C-alpha positions in Angstrom: -22.3 18.5 -3.5 -21.2 20.4 -0.4 -17.4 20.9 -0.1 -15.1 21.2 2.9 -11.5 22.2 3.1 -9.1 19.4 4.0 -6.2 19.9 6.5 -3.7 19.2 3.7 -5.3 21.8 1.5 -7.5 19.8 -0.7 -11.2 20.3 -1.3 -13.1 17.1 -0.3 -16.8 16.3 -0.4 -18.7 16.5 2.9 -21.3 13.9 1.7 -20.4 10.3 2.5 -19.6 8.5 -0.6 -17.3 5.7 -1.5 -13.7 6.5 -2.2 -10.5 4.7 -2.8 -8.9 4.2 0.7 -5.2 3.2 0.7 -3.5 2.2 4.0 0.1 3.0 3.3 1.2 1.4 6.6 0.0 -1.9 5.2 0.8 -1.2 1.6 4.6 -0.8 2.2 4.8 -4.3 3.7 4.6 -5.8 0.2 8.0 -6.2 -1.3 6.4 -5.6 -4.7 2.9 -4.5 -5.4 0.9 -7.3 -6.9 -2.5 -5.6 -7.0 -3.8 -5.6 -10.5 -4.8 -2.4 -12.3 -7.5 -1.8 -15.0 -5.8 1.3 -16.3 -6.2 1.0 -20.1 -3.9 3.6 -21.6 -0.5 2.5 -20.6 1.4 -0.8 -21.3 2.8 -1.0 -17.8 -0.8 -0.8 -16.6 -0.4 0.1 -13.0 -2.1 3.3 -11.9 -1.6 2.4 -8.3 2.0 3.6 -8.5 0.8 7.1 -9.1 -1.6 6.8 -6.2 1.3 5.8 -3.9 3.4 8.7 -5.2 0.7 11.3 -4.6 0.0 9.9 -1.2 3.7 9.9 -0.2 4.2 13.5 -1.4 0.9 14.8 0.1 1.1 13.1 3.5 4.4 11.6 4.3 6.8 14.1 2.7 8.6 16.2 5.4 8.5 19.4 3.3 12.1 20.3 4.0 13.1 23.9 3.9 16.2 22.9 1.8 14.6 20.8 -0.9 17.5 18.5 -1.8 15.3 16.3 -3.9 14.3 19.3 -6.1 18.0 20.4 -6.3 19.1 16.9 -7.3 16.7 16.7 -10.2 18.6 17.3 -13.4 15.5 18.0 -15.4 13.6 20.5 -13.2 10.8 17.9 -12.8 10.1 18.5 -9.2 8.8 21.6 -7.4 6.8 22.5 -4.3 3.3 23.8 -5.1 1.6 26.7 -3.3 0.3 24.4 -0.6 3.8 23.1 0.1 3.2 19.7 -1.5 5.9 18.3 -3.8 4.8 17.8 -7.4 6.5 15.9 -10.2 6.2 16.9 -13.8 6.0 13.5 -15.6 6.9 14.9 -19.0 10.1 16.3 -17.7 11.1 13.3 -15.4 13.5 10.9 -17.0 13.2 8.4 -14.1 16.9 8.7 -13.0 15.8 8.5 -9.4 18.2 11.2 -8.3 15.5 12.8 -6.2 14.9 9.4 -4.4 18.6 9.1 -3.7 18.8 12.7 -2.4 15.8 12.5 -0.1 17.4 12.2 3.4 14.2 10.7 4.8 13.3 8.0 2.2 9.9 9.7 1.3 10.6 9.4 -2.4 10.9 5.6 -2.7 12.5 4.6 -6.0 9.6 2.2 -6.9 7.1 5.1 -6.9 9.1 7.3 -9.3 8.8 5.5 -12.6 9.9 6.7 -16.0 6.8 5.5 -17.8 3.8 6.9 -15.9 0.4 5.5 -15.5 -2.3 7.5 -13.8 -5.0 6.1 -11.6 -8.4 6.8 -13.1 -10.1 5.3 -10.0 -11.8 2.7 -12.3 -14.5 5.2 -13.0 -16.2 2.9 -15.5 -16.3 0.0 -13.1 -17.5 2.2 -10.1 -20.3 3.9 -12.1 -21.6 0.4 -12.8 -21.7 -0.5 -9.1 -18.4 -2.4 -9.4 -15.3 -1.8 -7.4 -11.8 -0.9 -8.6 -9.8 -3.9 -9.6 -6.9 -3.0 -7.3 -9.3 -3.5 -4.4 -10.3 -6.9 -5.6 -6.7 -8.0 -6.1 -4.7 -6.5 -3.2 -3.8 -9.6 -1.0 -3.2 -7.5 2.2 -6.4 -5.5 2.0 -4.4 -2.3 2.0 -6.7 -0.9 -0.7 -10.4 -0.6 -0.1 -13.3 1.1 -1.7 -15.6 2.4 1.1 -17.3 5.4 2.6 -14.6 7.2 4.4 -13.8 10.8 5.3 -10.7 12.6 6.3 -10.2 11.9 10.0 -6.9 13.2 11.3 -7.4 11.6 14.7 -7.2 8.2 12.8 -4.4 9.4 10.4 -6.7 9.3 7.4 -6.0 12.2 5.0 -8.0 13.2 1.9 -5.6 13.7 -1.0 -8.4 14.6 -3.3 -12.1 14.0 -3.8 -11.7 10.3 -4.7 -8.7 9.3 -2.5 -8.2 9.0 1.2 -4.9 7.7 2.6 -4.0 6.2 6.0 -0.5 7.1 6.8 1.5 8.3 9.8 2.4 11.8 8.7 5.6 13.5 9.6 5.0 16.4 11.9 7.7 19.0 12.4 8.3 19.7 16.0 8.9 23.3 17.2 12.5 23.9 18.1 12.8 25.4 21.6 16.1 26.9 22.8 
């Protein structure tokens, strides 16, 4: 499969294939996510939370120079990776939400920083059998879709990884002129 480099530093397939597409602009309108999840290995059973966390940290995070969210973390569970994207170490995180409280822009929403972590497996078993992810079937606002989609910055669609494209209004730092 041919690869292309994404604007946010990820490697994404050039070939059109179906991916999970999450429209964060619609997704945040739900007071509580009611989409079901087929993630088998966790009793909370909601891998969509991890998708929302990765999307927020990859696209919406303002990538502050003074990372107050990282400084607020008492367990060193947050750091900025080489691409400037915030990463959370789930095994260190105790779910205190100090990072969420410290974030001056509200990027780290408390509901996407759980203590018990589920990870979206993109319903690989269902998709390989020509099915669709269960979150797509159960999202009442159609904020989650499974379709052929590419990164298209002009439409605010950003590839987070090979299987996930997110629609979000990214924060763009404006140049300061004096």
